[in-house]
C-alpha positions, 0 to 999 in steps of 0.5 A: 514456487513457479516464476515466468521470465519475461526475456527477449532474445534477438536472432536474426542479425543480432550484431547489427541490432545490437551494436547501434554503431554498425550499419551495412553498406551494399557494394557492387559486387553483392558483398555487404561491408559492415560500417563500425564507428564510421570505418568500413570493415569488409571482412565480416568473418573476421568480426571479433566476438566482442563486437557482436552482443546479442540482444537477449544476452544484454537484456538478461540481467534486466529481466531477471527484475521482471520476474512475476510469479504465476499462481493458480489462486490467491489467498488473503494470506498470500496477498499481505504476504506478496504486498509487503515485499519489495514495497516501494514506499516501504523500500524508500522509507528504509533507504531514508532511515539508513540515510539518517543512520548514516548522517547520525553516526558522522555527526556523532564522530563530530561531536566527539572530535569538538568535545575533545578539542574543547577538552584540550583547550580547556587543559591549556587555559588552566595551565596558562592560568596556573602559571603565574606571569607566562601567557599574555592576555592576548594568549589567554583571550585567543584560547577564550575566544577558541573555547567559545568558538568550539562551544558554539560548534559543539551546541550546533552538533547537539542540536543536529544530533537531537534533530536527526535522533527525533526524525529517526524515531518518527521514521521508525513509527512512520514505517511501522504505520505505513506497513499496517497501512499497506496490509489494510488496503491490501485486504480491503481490495482483495474483499472489494474484489471478492464482493464484486465476483459474488455480486456479478455471479448473482447477476448471471443467476438472475439472467438466466432466470430472465432468460427461462421468464422470457421463454415462457413468455415467448410460448404466450406471444406465439399463442398471441396472448402476449403482444409483440411490443411486450414480447421485444421489450423483454427481449431488449432487457435480456440484450441490456443485462447481457451487455452490462454483465459483460462490461462489469466482468471486463472492469472486474478483470482489469481491476484483478490484473491491476492488483496481482501486478502490483503484488507481483503476480502473472494475471490470467483468466483462470486465476481464482481468488480464494474465499474467506473463512467467515463461519464464526464471526463474533461481535468484537468490542472495545476491550482497551481504554480510548486513551490507551489506544490513543496513546498506543497509536504511531502518530501519537508517539511520533507527535511526543517526540516532536514535543520532546525535541521542541523542549530540547530546543527551547532549553538550548535557547534559554542557555544560550546568553547570546539568545535574544527575547524574540529567540526564546518567545519563538521557542516557547511558540513551538513547544505550544504548537507541538502540544496543541498538535497532540491535543487535537490528536487526542480529540480526532482520535477519540472521536475515530475510535467512537465511531469505529465501534459504533460501525462494528456494531452495526455491521454486526446487526446487518449480519443478524438481519441478513441471517433473518431474511435468509432464514425466511427466504428458505422457509418460503421456498420450502412452502413453494416447493410443497406447492409445486409437488401438489400441482398448484404452482408451475414448474417455471414459477417455482424455478423462477422464485428460487433466485430469492434464496440467492438473493438473501445468501448473497446479502448475508456474505456482503454483510459478513464481508463488510463486517470482516473489513471493519474488524480489521479496522479495530485490529488495525487501531490496536496496531497503532493506526487510527 
């Protein structure tokens, strides 16, 4: 795998450029003194090597992080692989998960120490209670207060542990969901670029056809059959289409450059996007029950975790003898809210799934319709070709009509690519993202 490193090297006057604390002072005799940190150094030849830092050397380490991959072409598989490498969102999610694990480990340690202290005090209290006459009321009361204080502490630690464990689970679900979304976004961008490129290719062919048509009308204009105004309109239309095609190509190049930069790939004008293999497309039907699909989503699982946490917190509130009525009501309400969120997820999920498979069915029908239109276009082209061979149609008219087959082919290709994206949405759903 070839790599291109973006590295800069400063050659002339390197030690002056790389050492901001140094400047030159011109002397009367033509010799330059070097000022370093406010002090003059007359003998430049005796400057130590440590005082000289080449800018290129200083940037070597940073430039290693600027490595971009140089490729001749991109396939969808390569794009998906690159999209998950060093993705900032995934890196941040991993860091957050590691932080939670560290915090949970520390809380586990605190929990163990607190639990040990409580057991130790309880043993002390039992010994005092057994020893008749030993241990005053004040001593026993002090131990009891210490036990209650430590119990409050361990309750707080347990609550913190439950909170962080719930966050860990939710973060894992979020990370997995993010991976699937990143792949889907990369796929959609890739297919969009392909579709746009195909449309531009047809526009180029249409422009070539238009130019042939104008060339024919030019002869008509020369013969006086076509007016000057009509001929000028045709020329202006050619110019307009050429300008628009150039602008569209410029926009496409910019989109491709941004897309490849996000992937860590060097953009260059010769970079090609490999076409998709869409010859064997079949109708994708729903194989899994809607409820099961919903329950398998990361959002659903994360919400179930939130409900479990709310229920644990409610139990803790009810078990606390010092809890007030409003504390219990608040805990009950939090559980209800989380459960209502789950019900909303179910409702919205069912609607989304139903619509997705409707769209899939419609998309597949669009392919069938486009295939039929392409078949008709080819049949018409064959008929026109026979008429041309018999001399019933001019060569110019025959060539001008040929664009219809290209238009029908493009319509079919776009329908297939749109359907391909819909099938990827189904795969996304089955992977747990809705």
